N, C-alpha and C positions, 0 to 999 in steps of 0.2 A: 782195244778193239778194231779190228780193222774196218777201211772206211766200206758203206752199203752193207754190214752187213745187220741184222736187228737186233737192240738191244734187248740184253734180257730184264726182266719187270722184276720188281722185289715184291715179294705178297707179306702184306702185312695182316695179318686176323686181331678181330676183336676177340677178347674175352669178357666174357660177360659173367659175374659168379652168380648164381642164381637160388644162394643159402639165402633164406630168410636170420636175422638175431629170433633165438629163442628162449621166453623165458616161460619158466615153471612155478606152479603155485600152488604148494600143495594145502587143503582145507581140508579141516573135520570139522564134520555135519554132520548130526545126528537125524538132521530133516529130511523127508524128501527130494531131490532133485526138483519138483518143482515150486516147491517153501525157499531154496534157496538161491535159486534162478528171479522168484518176484521178490525176496532180499538183496536182491543185489540188481536187482535193475535200480529200483525205488533209491540206494546207500548212492548208487555211482548216476543215475540217470542214461543206464546202458537199454537199449532195450532186445536183448539175448529170447533169441524163437530155435524153438525146437528143429531139428535137423534128423537125418539118417544115425537110427542104435550104431552104433562103430562094431564091428563081431570079427573076434576073434577065436581061430581055432585052439584049442587046446588037446594039446597032446594025450594027454594022461585022462583026462575026461573022453575021447575021439567025440568032441561034442561045441560044438561051435557056443564063445560066448556072447553075451549081449552088453554093449554098453549104454546107457542112454548119453544126448550128445545138446550141443546147444550152443549156439554160435551169437559176435555181436562185432559187426563193424565199425570200427570209429576211421571214419571216412575223414575226418578233417586230424586226427595223429599218422595219419598210415597204419593204424594197429587193429590186428584181430585176434577176438578176444575168444575160447571155446573153454566151455566145462565141462567136461568128459567125467564121468562116475567110473571109479575106480570101483566098486563093489556090483556084483551082479548074483540073483538066487545062488548060483552056482560054482561063483571064486572071484577075482581078482583081476583087474586087468594088471597090477603090478601084485605081486603077494612081497615084494621087500619089504610093500609098504602099505602093509596093512593098515593101522593107522590114521591112516589117511579116508576118508571116505570121499574126495572129488580132487577133481588137480584143473587149473584153471592155467592155458595153454597162453600166450601172448607170441603173435608172431609182429614182429617189425622190430626198428628203432624205439628203443627207451632209456631213457637217462637214468641217470638213480636215483633223480629229484620224486619221479611220474612215479616211480615204482614205488618209493618209500610211503609216498601220497593211495598207493592204491592197499599196500599191505597195511597202512594205519587204520584206513575205512573198511576194509577186512573186521578187525580187529574190532572196531564196533559195530557191524553187526551180532545180532544179539542172537542168532541162532550157528554163529560160527563160533564155536570153541576153541580151536588153533589154526596158525595160516605159516608154513614152513616155504620157504624158498629152497628147490630141488634142482640138484645143476643134472638133467637129462643124463648123460653120461653116465650118471651109476646107475642107470638102469633098463635090465637087460629088457633089449628089444625095441629102444624108445623109438629108436631110428623105425622100427616101421611100426610099429604101434601108436606114434601121436602124427604121424604124413600122412 
């Protein structure tokens, strides 16, 4: 550079990824959502609370389907749990997994040991028939429906 000319500034941008790790567990239980929430609250010492239903417009039926949702935030572990019904009177949130009644969506960093404990304890809940880990990438429109 010439003497007296202003020096060019180098600009560095910090990019932070806002993607949160997501774990999805499918739950089979023929009980009502409020009974499952009560059982899970007791089994895990969670404090699920009901939040606004998830509304998804169904193109085939030309109507909005509503699925019940519950939330619990574990501030100590930086995890958020959503329990979402996969069924409503007119259809399914994810028709490709009709055998599952509920989805437990866990958002945040969770190690495999903690996940194993959750799965083990869920299987002990008397009204839970089965649990499955689900890869959200294999669900149609998972990004739109779960976020």
